[in-house]
C-alpha positions as CSV (number, residue, x, y, z in Angstrom):
1,X,28.5,-1.3,8.6
2,X,31.0,1.7,9.5
3,X,30.2,4.7,11.1
4,X,29.6,7.4,8.6
5,X,27.7,4.8,6.9
6,X,25.4,4.3,10.4
7,X,25.5,8.1,10.4
8,X,23.4,8.5,7.0
9,X,21.2,6.3,7.9
10,X,19.6,7.5,11.0
11,X,20.2,10.5,9.2
12,X,17.8,8.6,6.9
13,X,15.2,7.5,9.7
14,X,15.0,10.7,11.2
15,X,14.5,12.1,7.1
16,X,11.6,9.4,7.0
17,X,10.2,10.1,10.0
18,X,9.7,13.7,9.5
19,X,8.1,13.5,5.8
20,X,5.9,11.1,7.3
21,X,4.8,13.1,10.3
22,X,4.2,16.2,8.0
23,X,1.9,13.9,5.5
24,X,0.4,12.3,7.8
25,X,-3.1,13.1,7.1
26,X,-3.0,12.8,3.3
27,X,-1.8,9.4,3.7
28,X,-4.4,8.1,6.5
29,X,-6.7,10.1,3.3
30,X,-5.2,8.0,0.5
31,X,-4.9,4.9,2.4
32,X,-8.8,4.7,3.6
33,X,-9.7,6.0,-0.2
34,X,-7.7,3.2,-1.3
35,X,-8.2,0.5,0.7
36,X,-11.9,1.1,1.3
37,X,-12.7,-3.0,0.9
38,X,-11.6,-5.4,2.9
39,X,-9.8,-7.7,0.0
40,X,-8.4,-4.3,-1.3
41,X,-7.1,-3.9,2.3
42,X,-6.1,-8.0,2.8
43,X,-4.4,-7.6,-1.0
44,X,-2.0,-4.4,0.4
45,X,-1.6,-6.4,3.7
46,X,0.0,-9.1,1.7
47,X,2.1,-6.8,-0.6
48,X,5.6,-7.9,1.2
49,X,7.8,-7.6,-1.9
50,X,8.0,-11.2,-1.6
51,X,4.8,-13.1,-2.2
52,X,3.3,-13.3,-5.4
53,X,0.3,-12.0,-6.9
54,X,-1.2,-15.0,-7.3
55,X,-0.8,-15.8,-4.0
56,X,-1.9,-12.2,-2.8
57,X,-4.6,-12.5,-4.8
58,X,-5.7,-16.0,-3.6
59,X,-5.3,-14.9,0.3
60,X,-7.0,-11.4,-0.6
61,X,-10.4,-12.7,-2.2
62,X,-9.7,-11.3,-5.6
63,X,-8.1,-12.2,-9.1
64,X,-4.0,-11.9,-10.1
65,X,-5.5,-9.5,-12.8
66,X,-6.6,-7.2,-10.0
67,X,-4.3,-7.1,-8.2
68,X,-1.7,-6.6,-11.4
69,X,-3.9,-3.3,-11.9
70,X,-3.7,-2.7,-7.9
71,X,-0.2,-2.8,-7.9
72,X,0.3,-0.6,-10.9
73,X,-1.9,1.8,-9.0
74,X,-0.3,2.0,-5.7
75,X,3.1,1.8,-7.2
76,X,2.1,5.2,-9.1
77,X,0.5,7.0,-6.1
78,X,3.6,5.6,-3.7
79,X,1.6,3.0,-1.9
80,X,4.1,0.3,-2.6
81,X,7.3,0.3,-4.1
82,X,9.4,-2.5,-6.3
83,X,10.4,-5.7,-4.5
84,X,12.2,-9.0,-5.6
85,X,11.1,-10.0,-9.0
86,X,9.0,-6.9,-9.6
87,X,6.7,-7.9,-6.6
88,X,4.9,-4.7,-5.1
89,X,5.8,-4.4,-1.5
90,X,3.8,-2.1,0.6
91,X,5.3,1.7,1.9
92,X,2.4,2.0,4.9
93,X,0.9,0.4,7.7
94,X,-2.7,1.2,7.8
95,X,-2.7,0.2,11.5
96,X,-0.8,2.6,11.4
97,X,-3.2,5.3,10.1
98,X,-6.1,4.2,12.0
99,X,-7.2,2.4,8.1
100,X,-8.7,-1.2,8.8
101,X,-8.6,-1.0,12.1
102,X,-12.5,-1.0,13.9
103,X,-15.3,-0.4,11.9
104,X,-14.8,0.1,7.4
105,X,-14.2,3.7,7.0
106,X,-17.8,4.8,4.6
107,X,-15.8,7.6,3.7
108,X,-14.2,6.6,0.6
109,X,-14.5,4.0,-1.8
110,X,-12.3,4.7,-4.2
111,X,-10.1,4.1,-6.9
112,X,-9.6,0.8,-5.7
113,X,-12.9,-0.1,-6.1
114,X,-13.5,0.1,-9.8
115,X,-11.1,-1.9,-9.9
116,X,-12.3,-4.2,-7.8
117,X,-15.3,-4.0,-10.0
118,X,-13.5,-4.6,-13.4
119,X,-12.6,-1.5,-14.4
120,X,-9.3,-1.2,-15.7
121,X,-8.0,1.9,-16.0
122,X,-5.4,2.8,-14.2
123,X,-6.7,7.0,-13.9
């Protein structure tokens, strides 16, 4: 990597950190709502850009079509980006935002809960 490329990369990291700082509460609320159940949390944590929908589904205890719907929703919300072969990669670490740590967050059930219940809508 050249010195100029390194400087650009450092600047992008700084910008990314500033964006996360300014949007921290919004990101936390969104993660808490979308990952309100253990199953959705496990599915999100398993979304590493490499693991298949079938494997994420198996590890999270949900169906593959459910993971497909969750990934589409999370892409729309900016919680995941597309990784290798169209597989989703989580953008945020829920634990860094206090989500999925300790007692379950009872505040939000979120749209992901409806997806787990079998609602196929992505509104």
